[in-house]
N, C-alpha and C positions, 0 to 999 in steps of 0.2 A: 325496507330494502333500498339501499342507496343506488345501486346500479353503477357505482363508480369503478369497481374492479375491472381489470382487463381480462378478457378470455383469450384462449390460445390461438384460435383461428376462426374463419368465417362461420364454419358449421357450429362451433360452440356459441358464437355470438347469436346465430339464428335461434338456437335453443333457448338462450337467456331471454331473447325477445319474446318467445312464446311463454316462458315461465312468468315473465313480469306482467303479462296480460292477466294472470290469475291472482294477482296480489290481493284483491278484495274478497276473494271467495273463502267461505267457511272460517270465520274468525276463531272458532273453537280450536282449530288446529294450525293457527298462524305459526306457532313455534316449530311445528313439524315441517311446514312448508319452508320456513327459513333455513332449517337444518338441511333439507334437500338442496336448496339453492346454493348454500355455502359449499356443500360437498361437490356440487357440479362445478362451481367456479374453481375449486381446488383441483379437481381431477379431469374434468371435461370428458368428451367422448373417447373411447379407447382407440389407441393407435395399433398398427399392425405388428409392432414389436412386442406388445404385451403378450405374455404366455397364454392367457386365456382366449386370445383372439388371433393368434398368429396364422391359423388356417382359415379364418373367416374374416375377410376385410370389410366388415360391416360399415365402418365409418367412411371408408373410401367409396363404397358403393352408394351410400346415402348422399355423399357430396356430389357424386357423378350423376345421380338419377333423380334427386329431389331437391327442391329449393328450401323446404322447411319454413316457407313464409306463410303467414296467416291466410286462410282462404275463406270465401263466403259460404262454402259448403252448400251450394245450390243443389237441391235434391229433386230427382225425378220420382214420381210416385212409385211406391213399392207395394207388393202384394204379400199377404201372409203365406201364399202358396210357394213363394221363394224359399221358405224355411220349413215347410211341412215335411215330416218324415213318416212314411206309411208305417202304421203299427206302433208308433211311439206316443204313448199317453203321458204327457208331462206338463208341468208348469213351464211357462215360457217367458223369457226376458230378452227383449231385442234391443240392441244398440246399433244405430245407423250413423256411421261416421263419428262414433264415440258418444252419441247423444241417445238417451233412452227414448224409445218410441212406445208410448202406452197403447196406441191403436193396434200395434202388432203383437202386443204382449198379453199374457193371461196369468195373473198372479194368484197365489193360493189364498183361499179364505180360511184354511185350516188353522186351528189354534196351536198345532204342533210345530209349525215352522213360520218364521218371519222372512219374507223376501221383499226387499225394497231397494231403491237406489242407495248407494253409499252416501251420496250427497244428502238425501233425505234423512238417513240415519244420523249423520253428523249434525244436521240442522235441528233435528228433533231431540238431540242430546241423549241418544241411546247410550246407556252406560257401557254395554258390552262393546259396541262399536268404538267408542272413545277409549276404552281400556286397551283394546287389541290393535287398533290401527297404528301402523308404523312400528310395531313392537318386534317384528320378525324379519322383515326385509330391510337390510342395512344399506342406507344410501352412501355410507363412507367407502364401501368396497366395490361399488358398481355405478358407473356413470349413468347408465340408463335408469337404474333404480332411483338415483338422485334426481334425475329429470322428472321421473314419474312422481316421486314424493312431493316435489315442488309444484307440479303443474297438472295433476290429474283433474279432470273435469267431471267425470262420472264413472260409474261402475255399479256393482251390485253388492249388497250386504245380505248374507243368508245366515240365519240363526236357527239351527235345529235344537229345539228345546229339550230339556232333561227328560230322559226315558222315551223320547219320541222316535218312532220308526216312520219316517216321512213316506207317505203312501205313493208318491210319484217322484221320478227324477225332476230336477230343475234344469231346464234346457236353456242354455245361454247362447245367444246368437250375436256375433260381432260382425256386422256387415259394413263394407265400405262401398258407397255409391260413388264410383269414380268416373261416371259418364261425362260430367261437365268439367272437372278440374281435379288437380292433385288433392289428396286427402291425407291429413296427419291426425291421428287420434291418440289420446293418452288416457288409458282406462285403468281403474284400480278396483280390485275386488277384495272382500273380506268374508271368510267363511268361519263360523263358529259352531262346532258340534259339541254339545254339552254331554255330560256323563250319561252313558248308556243309550245315547241317541245314534241313529243311523241315517246317513244322507247320501244320495247319488246326485252327481252333477255332471252334465254333458255340455262341453264347450264346442262350438263350431265356428270356424272362421271362413268367410267367403266374401265375394265382391261382384259388382257389375260394372262394366265400363273398362276402358283400357288406359286411363291415366295412371300415373304412378301413385302409390299410396303406401303409407307406413303406419304401423301400430306399435306403440310402446305400452306393454300390458304387464301389470304386476298383480299377482294374487298372493295374499297372505291367508293361511288357514291354521286353526288350532283345533285339535281333536282331544277332548278331555277324557278322563279315565273311563275305559271300557266303551268309548265311542267308536264309531266306524264311518269312514269316508271312502267312497268310490268316485274317483275323478277321471272322466273321459275327455280327451282333447282330440279334435279332428281338424287338421290343417290341410285343406284341399282347395286352395284358391288359385284358379287358373289365370287371374289377372296379374298386374304388375305390383304384387304385394311384397313389401319388405317388412319383416316382423321381428320384434324382440319380445319374448315372453319369459317372465321370471316368476317362478312359483316357489314359495317357501312354506313348508308344512311343519308345524310343531306338534309332536305327539306326546301325550302323557300316559301314565301306566296303563297297561293292558288294552291300549287302543289298537285299532286295525285300520290300515290305509292301503288302498290299491289305486295305483295311477296307471293310465293307459294313454300313450301318446302316439297318434297316427299322423305322419307327415307325408302327404302324397303330392302336393303341388305348392307353387309359390316361387317367387324369384329368389328370396333368401329368407330362411326361417331359422332363428336362433332360439333354442329352448334351454333355459337354465332351471333345473328342478332340484330343490334341496329339501331333504328331510332331516329333522332333528328328533332323534329317538331319546326322549328325556324321561325314562322310567323303566321299570321292570315289566316283563311280560308283553312287550310291544311286538307287533308283527307288521311288516311292511313289504309290499310287492310293487315293483316298478316294471311295467311292460312297455316296450316301444317298438314301432315298426315304421321305417321310412322306405317308401317305394317311389323312386325318383327317376325322372327322365328330363330331356331337354337340357337346359343349363341351370336347373334348380340347385341351390345350395341348402342343405339341411344340417344344422349343427346342434347336437344334443350334449349338454354339459350337466352331469348329475353329481350330487353330493349326498351321501348317507352318513350321518354323524351319530354313532352309538355312544351315548353319554352315561348310560347306567347298565348294570348287569342284566343278563338273562333276556336279551332281545334277539329278534330274528329279522333279517332283511334278505330279500331275493330280488335280483335285478337281471332282466334279459332284454337286450335291444337287438333287433335284426334289421338289416338293410338290403334292398335290391336296387342296384343303380345301373342305369342305362344312359346311352348317348354321352353328353358332356357333363352330366350331373356330378355333384360332389357331396360326399357325406363326411361328417366329423362326429366322432364320439369320444368324450372325455369323461370317464366315470371315476369318482373318488369315494373310497370308504375310509372313514376314520373310526378307530376304536380307542376310546379314552382309557387311561390307566385303571379307572374304577369299573370299566365295563367288562368284567369277567363273565365267562359263560356266554359270550356273544357268538351267534351264528350269522355269517354274512357271505353271500354269494353274488357274483357278478359275471356276466358274459355278454360279449358283443360279437355277432356273427354277420358276415357280409358276403353277398354274391355280386360280382361285377359282370355285367352283361355286354360291355363294350370295352375296347382298348383305351378309350378316352375317358371313361368314368373312373373316379378316384375316391378313395376313402382314407382318412387319417383316424386311427383309433389308439386310445391311450387309457387302458384300465389301470387304476392305482389303488394300492392299499397302504394305509399308514396305521400301524398297530402298536399301541403302548401297553397292552395287556398280554399275559402269557397263557391264560386258560381260555382259548377261543378256537373256533373252527371257521376259517375264512379262506376263500379261494376266488380267483378272478382269471379271466382269459379272453382271448379274441381270436377270430379266424377270418380270413379274407381269401376268396377264391372264385372259381367259375363253376358252372354246372358240370356235373359228371357226364362226360360224353359216353361212357360205357352204359350208364343208366339210361340215357336217351336212346342209344342203340338198342338196348334191351326192350324198351317200350315200342320202338319202331318195328322190331322183329315180331311183335304181337299185333301188328296191324294199325298202330297209332301213328299218325303223321308227325313229322318232326316238330312243327310249331305247337301242336296240341301236347306233345310229350313235354316240351319245354314249359308250357303253361302249367301243366299238371305238377311238375317238379317244383316250380316256383310257388304255386299255391300251397303245396305240402310244406314248403319251407316257412311260409307265413302262418300256417295253421297253428303252430305252437303258441303264437301270440293270440290269435283269434279264439282259441279254445279256452283262454282264461277270462274272456269277457263274460260277466255274470248276467247282464241284461240281454234277454233274448232278442228284443227289438233292435237294440243297438248292434248286436252281433250280426244280425241279418243285414242291416243297412250297410255296415262297414264291409262285410263279406261281399256284398253286391258290387261295391266300388272296386274292391280288389280284383274280383273276377272280370269286371269290365276292363280294368287297366291291363290285365294279363291276357285278355282276349280268350277267356276260358268259357 
């Protein structure tokens, strides 16, 4: 890497400086890192006029609030109690400031699943890791993915082996200890679910301290024939967290994927979730709930790409927005010419609790096949005052009535959570936020 090319602005230059610190890492994937670096030099960070970012000024906010300069990452001691969830029996992998912490983690000894850091998988020459890493997330079309491809330092590799029903969820914790200074972490995950295997993964983002912090997080997943993946993501960071999360899932025939994205707190959270349905008999469900207050910005961009006949996708995202918060939803469904007999449904529904809360929603369908069932839609409004009055007339005070109606609105998403322990935990957070 010569470092001779010129970048567009100071922020791009700061990113290139971070990238070039990683030049010597993982020689097995030098070509992939170079590809990411060249893509970033070409495109840089997104500007506000780009269609995919026009409602979410992530580059401007990063420039304003973070230096993106290398930090010493001085850490105060952390306790495993910070991450414990009552009633959740799971394998645990903890990253603190983007660095794997074995003292806070508990990896499986089971022969059904391999869980190790992605860095170790690459260094060990794991054939599946090397085969699939960088195969699905394209650095040419996304500046943050390019940055991540060139500069990731750690992350997790999970391999659910053929015919394995993994006995416990894998609980991934991404913690930023921002008590001493700004934190920037670049994390890369790779999930491989083999034929007839079943895997549950729960991701949780959090922090301690009030310094600014940013995470660039990319996950690639491949689910082989008749495999199943349930991916839960909880973003509930009350610190100064700016986050870009990109997830790309490739599905093969008769596979099943369920994703659950819960965004409750953070300064800015941008989620890009893409599913490629590349086979017949595939079923995919995408559930999202954003419950926002203060000045939080939550942006969900989703893509479902139907590439083969006889597949089904269902997507529902709901938002409750208060104070000066802002929500963005942009959902796209593609149905390729050969993807006949596709069923695809998409909905985005929002409730605005204040005059200053805003939401921008844009559901989209692009269909090149003629024998399909597809629909999409969005709604944005306020609570039904007549319904609130109805509850008050039966002795329920107004605040309780509002909380009951909002919880009922969120219940459609909660009811789809398969894991009882996770459902109880997330339901408790929602009840607390709604003062119910």
